[in-house]
C-alpha positions in Angstrom: -7.0 47.3 -2.5 -9.7 48.0 -5.1 -9.2 46.6 -8.6 -11.1 47.1 -11.8 -11.4 44.2 -14.3 -8.4 45.2 -16.4 -6.1 45.4 -13.4 -7.5 42.1 -12.0 -6.8 40.2 -15.2 -3.3 41.6 -15.6 -2.4 40.8 -12.0 -4.1 37.4 -12.0 -2.3 36.3 -15.0 1.1 36.9 -13.5 0.3 35.8 -9.9 -1.5 32.6 -10.9 1.5 31.4 -13.0 4.1 32.1 -10.3 2.2 30.9 -7.2 0.3 27.9 -8.6 3.3 25.6 -9.0 4.6 26.2 -5.5 1.3 25.9 -3.7 -0.6 23.1 -5.5 1.7 20.4 -4.3 0.8 21.3 -0.7 -2.9 21.6 -1.3 -3.5 18.7 -3.6 -4.8 19.2 -7.1 -6.6 22.4 -6.3 -6.1 25.4 -4.0 -9.1 26.2 -1.9 -9.2 29.2 0.5 -12.4 29.4 2.6 -13.1 33.0 3.6 -15.8 33.0 6.4 -14.8 30.4 8.9 -15.8 30.9 12.5 -13.8 30.2 15.7 -14.0 31.2 19.4 -11.7 31.3 22.4 -12.3 30.1 26.0 -12.2 33.8 27.2 -14.8 34.7 24.6 -17.0 31.8 25.6 -16.7 32.8 29.3 -17.6 36.4 28.6 -20.6 35.4 26.5 -21.8 32.9 29.1 -21.6 35.5 31.8 -23.7 37.9 29.7 -26.5 35.5 28.8 -26.6 34.1 32.3 -27.0 37.6 33.7 -30.1 38.2 31.5 -32.3 35.1 31.6 -35.3 37.2 30.7 -34.0 38.2 27.2 -35.3 36.0 24.5 -34.0 37.5 21.3 -32.0 35.2 19.0 -28.5 36.3 20.0 -29.2 35.2 23.5 -30.9 32.0 22.5 -27.9 31.1 20.4 -25.4 31.8 23.0 -27.3 29.9 25.7 -27.1 26.9 23.4 -23.4 27.4 22.6 -22.2 27.9 26.1 -24.6 25.4 27.7 -22.4 22.4 26.9 -18.9 23.1 25.6 -18.6 19.4 24.6 -21.4 19.7 22.1 -20.5 19.7 18.4 -20.7 23.4 17.6 -18.6 24.8 20.6 -16.1 22.0 20.2 -15.6 22.9 16.5 -15.4 26.6 17.3 -12.7 26.1 19.9 -10.6 23.4 18.1 -8.0 23.7 15.4 -5.9 20.5 15.4 -8.2 17.6 16.2 -11.3 18.5 14.3 -10.8 21.4 12.0 -7.6 20.6 10.2 -8.5 16.9 9.6 -11.8 18.0 8.1 -10.0 20.5 5.9 -7.6 17.8 4.7 -10.4 15.3 4.0 -12.0 17.7 1.6 -9.0 19.4 0.1 -9.4 22.8 1.8 -6.1 24.5 1.8 -6.8 27.4 4.2 -9.4 28.9 6.5 -9.7 32.7 6.9 -10.7 32.7 10.6 -13.1 35.2 12.2 -14.5 35.3 15.7 -18.0 33.9 15.6 -21.0 36.2 15.6 -21.8 38.5 17.4 -18.1 38.7 18.4 -17.6 41.1 21.3 -20.4 43.5 20.3 -22.9 42.5 23.0 -20.4 42.9 25.8 -19.8 46.0 27.9 -17.2 48.4 26.4 -14.2 47.7 28.5 -14.8 43.9 28.6 -15.3 44.0 24.8 -12.0 45.8 24.2 -10.1 43.4 26.3 -11.6 40.3 24.8 -11.0 41.6 21.3 -7.3 42.2 22.0 -6.8 38.8 23.6 -8.7 37.1 20.8 -6.5 38.8 18.2 -3.4 37.7 20.1 -4.6 34.1 20.2 -5.5 34.2 16.5 -2.0 35.4 15.5 -0.6 32.5 17.6 -2.8 30.0 15.7 -1.7 31.3 12.4 2.0 31.1 13.4 1.5 27.6 14.7 0.0 26.3 11.4 1.8 28.3 8.7 -0.1 28.4 5.4 -3.3 26.8 6.8 -4.9 29.8 8.5 -5.3 33.5 7.9 -7.3 35.7 10.2 -9.6 38.7 10.5 -9.1 40.9 13.6 -11.9 41.4 16.1 -12.6 45.0 17.2 -15.0 46.6 19.7 -16.9 49.3 17.9 -18.2 50.3 21.4 -15.0 52.3 21.6 -14.2 53.6 18.1 -10.9 55.2 18.9 -9.5 52.1 20.6 -11.0 50.0 17.8 -9.0 52.1 15.3 -5.8 51.5 17.3 -6.5 47.8 17.4 -6.8 47.7 13.6 -3.4 49.3 13.3 -1.9 46.8 15.8 -3.6 43.9 14.0 -2.1 45.0 10.8 1.4 46.1 11.8 2.2 43.8 14.8 0.0 40.8 14.4 0.0 40.6 10.6 -3.7 39.8 10.4 -5.6 40.1 7.1 -8.7 42.2 7.7 -11.4 43.0 10.3 -14.7 41.4 11.2 -17.6 43.5 12.5 -20.9 41.8 13.2 -23.4 44.3 11.9 -25.0 46.7 14.5 -23.4 47.6 17.8 -25.9 48.8 20.5 -28.4 49.2 17.6 -26.2 51.6 15.8 -24.6 51.3 12.4 -21.3 52.2 10.9 -22.8 55.1 8.8 -22.8 57.1 12.1 -19.8 59.4 11.9 -18.8 58.4 15.5 -17.7 55.1 14.0 -15.8 56.6 11.1 -12.4 56.4 12.9 -12.8 52.6 12.3 -13.4 53.1 8.6 -10.5 55.5 8.4 -8.2 53.1 10.0 -9.4 50.2 7.9 -8.7 52.2 4.7 -5.3 53.5 5.9 -4.2 49.9 6.8 -5.7 48.3 3.7 -7.8 46.0 6.0 -11.1 44.9 4.4 -14.1 44.9 6.8 -16.1 41.7 6.7 -19.5 42.8 7.7 -21.0 39.7 9.2 -24.6 39.1 10.3 -26.2 39.0 13.7 -29.7 39.2 15.0 -31.5 42.3 13.7 -31.3 45.5 15.7 -34.2 46.5 18.0 -35.5 48.8 15.3 -36.0 45.9 13.0 -36.9 43.1 15.4 -40.7 43.2 15.7 -41.5 41.4 12.5 -38.6 39.0 13.0 -39.5 37.7 16.5 -42.0 35.1 15.1 -41.2 31.9 13.2 -37.5 32.1 14.0 -37.2 34.8 11.3 -34.5 36.7 13.3 -32.0 34.0 12.6 -30.0 33.1 9.5 -33.3 31.9 8.0 -34.1 35.6 7.1 -33.2 38.3 9.6 -29.4 38.0 9.5 -29.3 38.8 5.8 -31.9 41.6 6.0 -30.0 43.2 8.9 -26.6 43.1 7.2 -27.7 44.2 3.8 -29.5 47.1 5.3 -26.4 48.0 7.3 -24.2 48.0 4.2 -26.7 50.1 2.2 -26.7 52.6 5.0 -22.9 52.9 4.8 -23.0 53.2 1.1 -25.7 55.9 1.1 -24.0 57.9 3.8 -21.2 58.9 1.5 -18.6 56.8 3.4 -17.2 55.4 0.2 -16.6 59.0 -1.2 -14.8 59.9 2.1 -12.9 56.6 2.0 -12.7 55.6 -1.6 -10.2 52.7 -1.1 -12.2 51.1 1.7 -13.3 47.5 1.1 -16.3 45.8 2.6 -17.0 42.1 2.3 -20.4 40.6 2.6 -21.0 36.8 2.9 -23.9 34.6 1.9 -23.7 35.7 -1.7 -23.5 39.3 -0.8 -26.5 39.2 1.4 -28.5 39.8 -1.8 -27.5 43.5 -2.0 -26.4 43.3 -5.7 -29.6 41.6 -6.7 -31.2 45.1 -6.3 -28.5 46.8 -8.3 -30.7 48.0 -11.1 -33.4 49.3 -8.8 -30.8 51.0 -6.5 -29.5 52.9 -9.5 -33.0 53.7 -10.8 -34.2 55.0 -7.5 -31.0 57.0 -7.0 -31.6 59.2 -10.1 -31.8 62.9 -9.6 -35.1 64.1 -8.1 -36.0 60.7 -6.6 -33.3 59.7 -4.1 -30.0 61.3 -5.0 -30.9 64.7 -3.7 -31.6 63.2 -0.2 -28.2 61.6 0.2 -24.6 62.8 0.0 -23.4 60.1 -2.5 -21.6 61.3 -5.6 -21.9 58.1 -7.7 -24.5 55.6 -8.6 -24.8 52.7 -6.1 -23.7 50.2 -8.8 -20.3 52.0 -8.9 -19.8 51.5 -5.2 -20.9 47.9 -5.3 -18.3 47.1 -8.0 -15.5 49.3 -6.5 -15.9 48.9 -2.7 -17.7 45.5 -2.2 -16.5 41.9 -2.3 -18.8 39.0 -1.7 -18.4 35.4 -0.6 -20.5 32.3 -1.2 -20.8 31.2 2.4 -24.0 29.2 3.0 -25.4 30.0 -0.4 -24.8 27.1 -2.7 -26.9 28.3 -5.6 -25.3 28.1 -9.1 -27.8 30.6 -10.6 -27.0 33.1 -7.9 -23.3 32.6 -8.3 -23.5 33.1 -12.1 -25.5 36.3 -11.6 -23.0 37.6 -9.1 -20.1 37.0 -11.4 -21.9 38.6 -14.3 -23.0 41.7 -12.3 -20.1 42.3 -10.0 -17.2 40.7 -11.9 -15.5 37.4 -11.1 -12.7 39.4 -9.3 -15.2 40.4 -6.6 -16.4 36.9 -5.6 -14.7 34.6 -3.1 -15.5 31.1 -1.9 -16.5 30.4 1.7 -17.9 27.5 3.7 -19.3 29.1 6.9 -17.6 26.4 9.1 -18.8 25.0 11.5 -22.4 26.1 10.7 -22.3 24.7 7.1 -21.0 21.4 5.7 -17.5 21.5 4.2 -18.2 18.6 1.8 -21.3 20.4 0.4 -19.5 23.7 -0.1 -16.6 22.0 -1.9 -18.9 20.0 -4.1 -20.9 23.2 -5.0 -17.8 25.0 -6.2 -16.2 22.0 -7.9 -19.3 21.4 -9.9 -20.6 24.9 -10.6 -20.8 25.7 -14.3 -17.7 28.0 -14.4 -14.7 28.3 -16.6 -11.5 27.0 -15.0 -10.2 30.6 -14.8 -13.4 31.7 -12.9 -13.1 28.7 -10.5 -9.5 29.4 -9.7 -10.2 33.1 -9.1 -13.2 32.4 -6.7 -11.5 29.4 -5.0 -8.3 31.3 -4.0 -6.8 34.0 -6.2 -9.3 36.7 -5.1 -8.9 35.8 -1.5 -5.2 36.0 -1.7 -5.4 39.5 -3.2 -8.3 40.9 -1.1 -6.9 39.7 2.3 -3.2 40.1 1.3 -2.4 36.5 2.1 1.3 35.9 1.8 1.7 32.1 2.5 -0.7 29.4 1.2 -0.4 25.7 2.0 1.7 23.8 4.5 
């Protein structure tokens, strides 16, 4: 659901009053919903291990990462990805985190062969729904889909919404070096809009077209390449006219919006008639799509100046808090948001009110 500032303020005033009293007791003095929190399953781990083991010659970062993750499932990262009760929930409780919005860790199923990917996506979503049911009010979830088969991905979006009651979709940037602006993937966008399921566009290693400058200095990782890949992907979708075709479609970008909105003035300036606009099918200025169709999260970007800029440019109703568990520290993410120079209304909106609305979360807290 896309809201302007007036609609947000009207809705927030009523919702915050009615929900806060019933949920604060369960979550302590403050409600905190973390919106980019990774998990995995045993089946997903097995599929990824089989993939990287079959291609020992491939050195790009996706493969390096998954050789590390699957090399020892008793290491800290894989244990935290697979666990909910023994590690994750106690850490949430220690730091006053009310809820994780769970998503299958990058690159999800998008490196797998099509039929394997479809099967792992479906089983992952089934397991995710079971976890949410087992711990009511503590977890929400984003459905995994396999863009390798757009028609089946669209059907899985509908199943995730209507049967599994999940809260959105996660897609890990490119699939086979292709992006969602390609009309072959638009059944996914159509289904996401029809089901009111926001698409969290999460990073992965840059596509082959972008890789060459990223192969040195570990630049293809979260250090640099992840954000460049994902921001480029989103801008391609925006400039393709997808948001004119699907005006109620919502995308979510983590890591303080992958810096897309820091270019908002120049995107508009370079889109003026005679410069860029005539070469693309878009009907509006990029800034209008950024404010209407984009939500951002703070995952892994604990920078008060960047947060203030994001609020001022996009509107506080478009910003959500995230930790990026288990890849970032919970304590640090909580401390950042607790101490950021915000009004209390802004802090409440970013900590939980926006997430509840964007992801249609019905139950918060134990």
